[in-house]
Kinemage of the C-alpha trace (Angstrom):
@kinemage 1
@onewidth
@group {chain A} dominant
@subgroup {mainchain}
@vectorlist {calphas} color= white
{ca unk a 1} P 15.333 -7.798 0.407
{ca unk a 2} L 17.263 -4.742 1.555
{ca unk a 3} L 16.430 -2.927 -1.680
{ca unk a 4} L 12.750 -3.761 -1.144
{ca unk a 5} L 12.851 -2.285 2.378
{ca unk a 6} L 14.654 0.845 1.140
{ca unk a 7} L 12.052 1.306 -1.603
{ca unk a 8} L 9.266 0.902 0.962
{ca unk a 9} L 10.925 3.531 3.172
{ca unk a 10} L 11.266 5.987 0.285
{ca unk a 11} L 7.685 5.366 -0.833
{ca unk a 12} L 6.427 6.068 2.683
{ca unk a 13} L 8.386 9.302 3.062
{ca unk a 14} L 7.722 10.598 -0.472
{ca unk a 15} L 3.946 10.600 -0.801
{ca unk a 16} L 3.314 10.112 -4.555
{ca unk a 17} L 5.464 6.979 -4.759
{ca unk a 18} L 4.031 3.530 -4.117
{ca unk a 19} L 5.450 0.044 -3.739
{ca unk a 20} L 2.134 -1.691 -4.411
{ca unk a 21} L 3.347 -2.979 -7.810
{ca unk a 22} L 6.273 -4.650 -6.040
{ca unk a 23} L 4.074 -6.684 -3.672
{ca unk a 24} L 3.338 -9.515 -6.144
{ca unk a 25} L 7.002 -9.659 -7.112
{ca unk a 26} L 8.053 -9.889 -3.474
{ca unk a 27} L 5.426 -12.506 -2.726
{ca unk a 28} L 6.681 -14.597 -5.644
{ca unk a 29} L 10.324 -14.267 -4.647
{ca unk a 30} L 10.146 -14.588 -0.852
{ca unk a 31} L 6.595 -15.708 -0.073
{ca unk a 32} L 3.692 -13.740 1.346
{ca unk a 33} L 4.786 -13.764 4.985
{ca unk a 34} L 8.309 -12.541 4.305
{ca unk a 35} L 6.976 -9.873 1.934
{ca unk a 36} L 4.485 -8.734 4.560
{ca unk a 37} L 7.217 -8.489 7.195
{ca unk a 38} L 9.532 -6.621 4.824
{ca unk a 39} L 6.730 -4.231 3.874
{ca unk a 40} L 5.827 -3.582 7.496
{ca unk a 41} L 9.480 -2.950 8.364
{ca unk a 42} L 9.817 -0.462 5.507
{ca unk a 43} L 6.566 1.277 6.382
{ca unk a 44} L 7.522 1.521 10.040
{ca unk a 45} L 10.946 3.038 9.382
{ca unk a 46} L 9.522 5.309 6.670
{ca unk a 47} L 6.749 6.528 8.958
{ca unk a 48} L 9.285 7.269 11.684
{ca unk a 49} L 11.424 9.265 9.259
{ca unk a 50} L 8.363 11.143 7.958
{ca unk a 51} L 7.343 11.938 11.540
{ca unk a 52} L 10.807 13.263 12.386
{ca unk a 53} L 10.848 15.415 9.245
{ca unk a 54} L 7.402 16.794 10.059
{ca unk a 55} L 8.347 17.353 13.684
{ca unk a 56} L 11.445 19.346 12.723
{ca unk a 57} L 10.351 21.136 9.550
{ca unk a 58} L 6.548 20.884 9.554
{ca unk a 59} L 5.548 24.342 10.716
{ca unk a 60} L 8.152 26.242 8.657
{ca unk a 61} L 7.193 24.275 5.544
{ca unk a 62} L 3.495 24.800 6.191
{ca unk a 63} L 4.047 28.550 6.466
{ca unk a 64} L 5.046 28.562 2.792
{ca unk a 65} L 1.824 26.840 1.782
{ca unk a 66} L -0.858 28.300 4.068
{ca unk a 67} L -1.511 31.235 6.384
{ca unk a 68} L -0.589 29.937 9.844
{ca unk a 69} L -2.765 32.439 11.708
{ca unk a 70} L -5.816 31.021 9.968
{ca unk a 71} L -4.658 27.471 10.719
{ca unk a 72} L -4.129 28.382 14.386
{ca unk a 73} L -7.626 29.874 14.541
{ca unk a 74} L -9.162 26.702 13.129
{ca unk a 75} L -7.084 24.527 15.470
{ca unk a 76} L -8.200 26.582 18.483
{ca unk a 77} L -11.859 26.189 17.495
{ca unk a 78} L -11.514 22.433 17.062
{ca unk a 79} L -9.491 21.896 20.227
{ca unk a 80} L -12.305 23.042 22.469
{ca unk a 81} L -15.046 20.921 20.944
{ca unk a 82} L -13.503 17.831 19.340
{ca unk a 83} L -11.249 15.400 21.120
{ca unk a 84} L -9.342 12.851 19.097
């Protein structure tokens, strides 16, 4: 069960990975409810880790991929007209 949660965490943090093929295996081994709870726990912890990584390193990493002045211009245009 712990390995399943760790795999779910890693799959949530590292985007191309997926634990979808493990869902039937987990449901067979532990039942659907336990598998759902384990999946949700892994997703929750993984999402928290991904958020913390993005919060700390998001802007510096994005600067390697895109021009931040252009992104700031687009964000300023959207902030005045669209509220989410």
